[in-house]
Every structure is written in structure tokens, then in C-alpha cells.
KEZA-392106 format. One record per residue: residue number from 1; x, z, y of N, C-alpha, C in turn. Coordinates in steps of 0.02 Angstrom, whole numbers, plus 50000, padded with zeros to 5 digits. Each point is the difference from the previous one (the first is absolute). Example, Ala and Ser with C-alpha at 12.3 -4.5 7.8 and 13.67 -1.06 7.14 Angstrom:
BEGIN
{1, {50660, 50390, 49716}, {49955, 50000, 50059}, {50045, 50000, 50060}} {2, {49982, 49964, 50053}, {50042, 50003, 50059}, {49961, 50037, 50055}} 
//
This chain:
BEGIN
{1, {50043, 50002, 49942}, {49957, 49995, 50057}, {50044, 50002, 50062}} {2, {49980, 49962, 50051}, {50039, 49997, 50062}, {49952, 49982, 50055}} {3, {50010, 50031, 50058}, {49960, 49984, 50060}, {50044, 49957, 50047}} {4, {49969, 49946, 50025}, {50034, 49954, 50045}, {49965, 50009, 50071}} {5, {50039, 50020, 50046}, {49972, 50012, 50069}, {50013, 49938, 50040}} {6, {49946, 49955, 50001}, {50010, 49937, 50035}, {50009, 50009, 50075}} {7, {49971, 50054, 50028}, {50005, 50008, 50072}, {50068, 50013, 50028}} {8, {50046, 50022, 49956}, {50069, 50013, 50021}, {50052, 49956, 49966}} {9, {49976, 49954, 49955}, {50046, 49958, 49966}, {50031, 49949, 50045}} {10, {50067, 49992, 49996}, {50037, 49949, 50035}, {50050, 49971, 49950}} {11, {50025, 49942, 50015}, {50048, 49968, 49957}, {50062, 49984, 50041}} {12, {50055, 49982, 49969}, {50063, 49984, 50034}, {50004, 49931, 50027}} {13, {49945, 49960, 49984}, {49997, 49930, 50025}, {49925, 49980, 50000}} {14, {49983, 49947, 50040}, {49931, 49978, 49997}, {49979, 49977, 49930}} {15, {49942, 50017, 49981}, {49967, 49987, 49938}, {50034, 50039, 49940}} {16, {50041, 50050, 50020}, {50028, 50043, 49949}, {49939, 50038, 49966}} {17, {50012, 50021, 49939}, {49940, 50030, 49964}, {50024, 50054, 49955}} {18, {49950, 50038, 49974}, {50009, 50047, 49946}, {49951, 49982, 49947}} {19, {50024, 49997, 49937}, {49957, 49983, 49943}, {49957, 50061, 49984}} {20, {49936, 49988, 49996}, {49953, 50055, 49981}, {49984, 49995, 49927}} {21, {49982, 49941, 49977}, {49981, 49993, 49929}, {50009, 49932, 49976}} {22, {50009, 49990, 49931}, {49998, 49938, 49969}, {49953, 50007, 49940}} {23, {49943, 49972, 50004}, {49950, 50006, 49951}, {49990, 49937, 49963}} {24, {50033, 49992, 49943}, {49994, 49943, 49959}, {50020, 49935, 50035}} {25, {50054, 50004, 50043}, {50025, 49939, 50034}, {49967, 49989, 50071}} {26, {49957, 50047, 50020}, {49973, 49998, 50069}, {50030, 50058, 50038}} {27, {50034, 49983, 50055}, {50036, 50051, 50036}, {49959, 50022, 50063}} {28, {50012, 50061, 50019}, {49973, 50028, 50062}, {50060, 50027, 50038}} {29, {50005, 49975, 50061}, {50057, 50021, 50044}, {49974, 50019, 50068}} {30, {50036, 50050, 50031}, {49986, 50019, 50070}, {50058, 49969, 50041}} {31, {49978, 49957, 50048}, {50047, 49963, 50042}, {49995, 50029, 50070}} {32, {50059, 49996, 50037}, {50001, 50012, 50072}, {50032, 49940, 50032}} {33, {49974, 49982, 50057}, {50030, 49945, 50037}, {49981, 50001, 50075}} {34, {50042, 49972, 50038}, {49983, 49988, 50072}, {50019, 49928, 50018}} {35, {50013, 49959, 49948}, {50018, 49929, 50008}, {49957, 49959, 49953}} {36, {49992, 49933, 50018}, {49960, 49953, 49957}, {50036, 49996, 49932}} {37, {49960, 49981, 49948}, {50026, 49982, 49934}, {50023, 49929, 50004}} {38, {49977, 49960, 49955}, {50011, 49926, 50000}, {49942, 49968, 49968}} {39, {49987, 49937, 50016}, {49948, 49963, 49965}, {50016, 49997, 49928}} {40, {49953, 50014, 49960}, {50013, 49996, 49926}, {49934, 49992, 49961}} {41, {50009, 49983, 49939}, {49946, 49999, 49950}, {50017, 50041, 49941}} {42, {49963, 50050, 49984}, {50012, 50041, 49945}, {49984, 49963, 49935}} {43, {50032, 50021, 49944}, {49983, 49967, 49936}, {49939, 50030, 49966}} {44, {49964, 50041, 50035}, {49937, 50032, 49976}, {49961, 50025, 50059}} {45, {49949, 50040, 49985}, {49960, 50028, 50055}, {50039, 50056, 50033}} {46, {49978, 50017, 50059}, {50032, 50054, 50041}, {49945, 50037, 50038}} {47, {50006, 50067, 49997}, {49957, 50044, 50043}, {50046, 50033, 50047}} {48, {49983, 49997, 50066}, {50041, 50020, 50056}, {49957, 50049, 50042}} {49, {50015, 50064, 49999}, {49959, 50051, 50036}, {50042, 50032, 50056}} {50, {49975, 49996, 50061}, {50035, 50030, 50055}, {49983, 50074, 50001}} {51, {50053, 50041, 49993}, {49989, 50075, 49997}, {50011, 50029, 50071}} {52, {50041, 49968, 50038}, {50012, 50024, 50070}, {50024, 49940, 50039}} {53, {49977, 49994, 50062}, {50020, 49946, 50044}, {49952, 49942, 49998}} {54, {50025, 49946, 50024}, {49959, 49937, 50004}, {50046, 49942, 49978}} {55, {49966, 49950, 49965}, {50042, 49945, 49974}, {49960, 49937, 50011}} {56, {50030, 49950, 50033}, {49965, 49933, 50003}, {50020, 49962, 49938}} {57, {49947, 49983, 49963}, {50010, 49961, 49939}, {49980, 49929, 50015}} {58, {50050, 49955, 49988}, {49987, 49931, 50007}, {50000, 49968, 49930}} {59, {49955, 49952, 49989}, {49995, 49969, 49934}, {49975, 49928, 50009}} {60, {50014, 49960, 49949}, {49976, 49930, 50003}, {49944, 49995, 49950}} {61, {49945, 49968, 50025}, {49942, 49988, 49955}, {50014, 49938, 49956}} {62, {49953, 49983, 49961}, {50009, 49944, 49953}, {50015, 49932, 50034}} {63, {49979, 49992, 50062}, {50016, 49940, 50036}, {50069, 50004, 50034}} {64, {50035, 50057, 49996}, {50063, 50009, 50034}, {49996, 50023, 50070}} {65, {49940, 50010, 50024}, {49991, 50029, 50067}, {50018, 50074, 50003}} {66, {50039, 50016, 50051}, {50022, 50068, 50006}, {49943, 50043, 50030}} {67, {49988, 50059, 49967}, {49951, 50048, 50023}, {50036, 50063, 50015}} {68, {49967, 50042, 50045}, {50032, 50065, 50020}, {49945, 50052, 49997}} {69, {50021, 50060, 49980}, {49954, 50055, 50006}, {50044, 50063, 50016}} {70, {49975, 50044, 50040}, {50035, 50063, 50017}, {49977, 50056, 49952}} {71, {50043, 50028, 49963}, {49986, 50054, 49954}, {50013, 50067, 50035}} {72, {49952, 50043, 50002}, {50008, 50065, 50029}, {50012, 50052, 49942}} {73, {50017, 50059, 50022}, {50010, 50053, 49948}, {49936, 50006, 49957}} {74, {50010, 49998, 49935}, {49944, 50006, 49953}, {49973, 49934, 49975}} {75, {50024, 49944, 50032}, {49978, 49935, 49979}, {50037, 49976, 49939}} {76, {49972, 49958, 49958}, {50029, 49977, 49939}, {49995, 49921, 50002}} {77, {50056, 49966, 49984}, {50000, 49926, 49997}, {50013, 49982, 49926}} {78, {49961, 49953, 49974}, {50010, 49975, 49932}, {50026, 49929, 50002}} {79, {50057, 49989, 49973}, {50026, 49929, 49994}, {49989, 49976, 49930}} {80, {49961, 49949, 49991}, {49987, 49972, 49934}, {50062, 49960, 49981}} {81, {50003, 49980, 49936}, {50053, 49960, 49976}, {50008, 49937, 50044}} {82, {50059, 49986, 50022}, {50014, 49939, 50040}, {49990, 50006, 50075}} {83, {49981, 50057, 50025}, {49987, 50012, 50072}, {50066, 50007, 50034}} {84, {50018, 49954, 50042}, {50062, 50006, 50042}, {49981, 50044, 50059}} {85, {50045, 50053, 50011}, {49986, 50048, 50051}, {50064, 50031, 50026}} {86, {49993, 50033, 50060}, {50054, 50040, 50030}, {49969, 50057, 50036}} {87, {50034, 50056, 49994}, {49977, 50063, 50034}, {50047, 50012, 50060}} {88, {49968, 50013, 50057}, {50033, 50012, 50061}, {49980, 50068, 50031}} {89, {50039, 50055, 49988}, {49979, 50063, 50028}, {50000, 49998, 50078}} {90, {49951, 50036, 50029}, {49999, 50012, 50069}, {50027, 50069, 50012}} {91, {50065, 50006, 50013}, {50034, 50065, 50001}, {50018, 50020, 49931}} {92, {50003, 50064, 49985}, {50014, 50024, 49933}, {49936, 49998, 49959}} {93, {50008, 49988, 49936}, {49943, 50002, 49952}, {50024, 50025, 49934}} {94, {49952, 50031, 49965}, {50011, 50022, 49931}, {49947, 49968, 49958}} {95, {50024, 49966, 49947}, {49953, 49959, 49959}, {50008, 50014, 49928}} {96, {49944, 50003, 49966}, {50001, 50009, 49927}, {49984, 49931, 49971}} {97, {50047, 49975, 49956}, {49997, 49936, 49972}, {49996, 50005, 49923}} {98, {49946, 49970, 49972}, {49990, 49997, 49929}, {50005, 49927, 49978}} {99, {50049, 49985, 49952}, {50009, 49933, 49983}, {50040, 49997, 49935}} {100, {50002, 49939, 49970}, {50038, 49992, 49936}, {50073, 50014, 50009}} {101, {50025, 50035, 49952}, {50072, 50014, 50001}, {50043, 49938, 50010}} {102, {50047, 50006, 50044}, {50046, 49944, 50014}, {49977, 49953, 50056}} {103, {49940, 50012, 50027}, {49977, 49959, 50053}, {50042, 50010, 50063}} {104, {50003, 49948, 50041}, {50040, 50008, 50063}, {49961, 50030, 50055}} 
//
């Protein structure tokens, strides 16, 4: 048993993380960042929950058109298989990410 205090978690680099669990090849990580990630496509589904802060999520729909949404604390973003996306924190943010082991 371990308690993870997301409100005080920081990392030594943007998108640094601590592993919380690996359940049959599905990982749960707590991330901290104050910098954008990179455009990417996961090799599976991804759940992205903002625990603290705000994150602008940009993604491309099936036609390739870029969409944007601002995620507030408590919001959850689901990226289906093949969804190209990028997370851009507005200041510092703490994010819980659930995805297939080995995803980028």
C-alpha cells in the first residue's frame, strides 16, 4: 500500500513521472509538467485526468482537422486508438495517465 500526494508531486524534468501501478500491461502514472509534450499517437487507448492545474489538449479528428479543448482540474480526456494529440499545460499541471505499457 502506498499513498501518492499529487498536490505536492514534482519531477526533475517536464513530463517526469512516478509509476503507480501496472495492471496486466496497463500502466498508471502520475506526471508533472510545465511544458508541452509532443504530438504523438499512442499504440492503444489513453485516459488522461487532470489532477491539478489546467491543460490545453490539442487533437486531430478523423479528417485531420486540429481541435482544442481546455481541461480543468478534474477533467478527463480519452484518446481512442489512433488519436493524434498533444498536451500543453497552462503553468504547472499534475496529470494521471492510464495507458498500455510502453506507450509514448
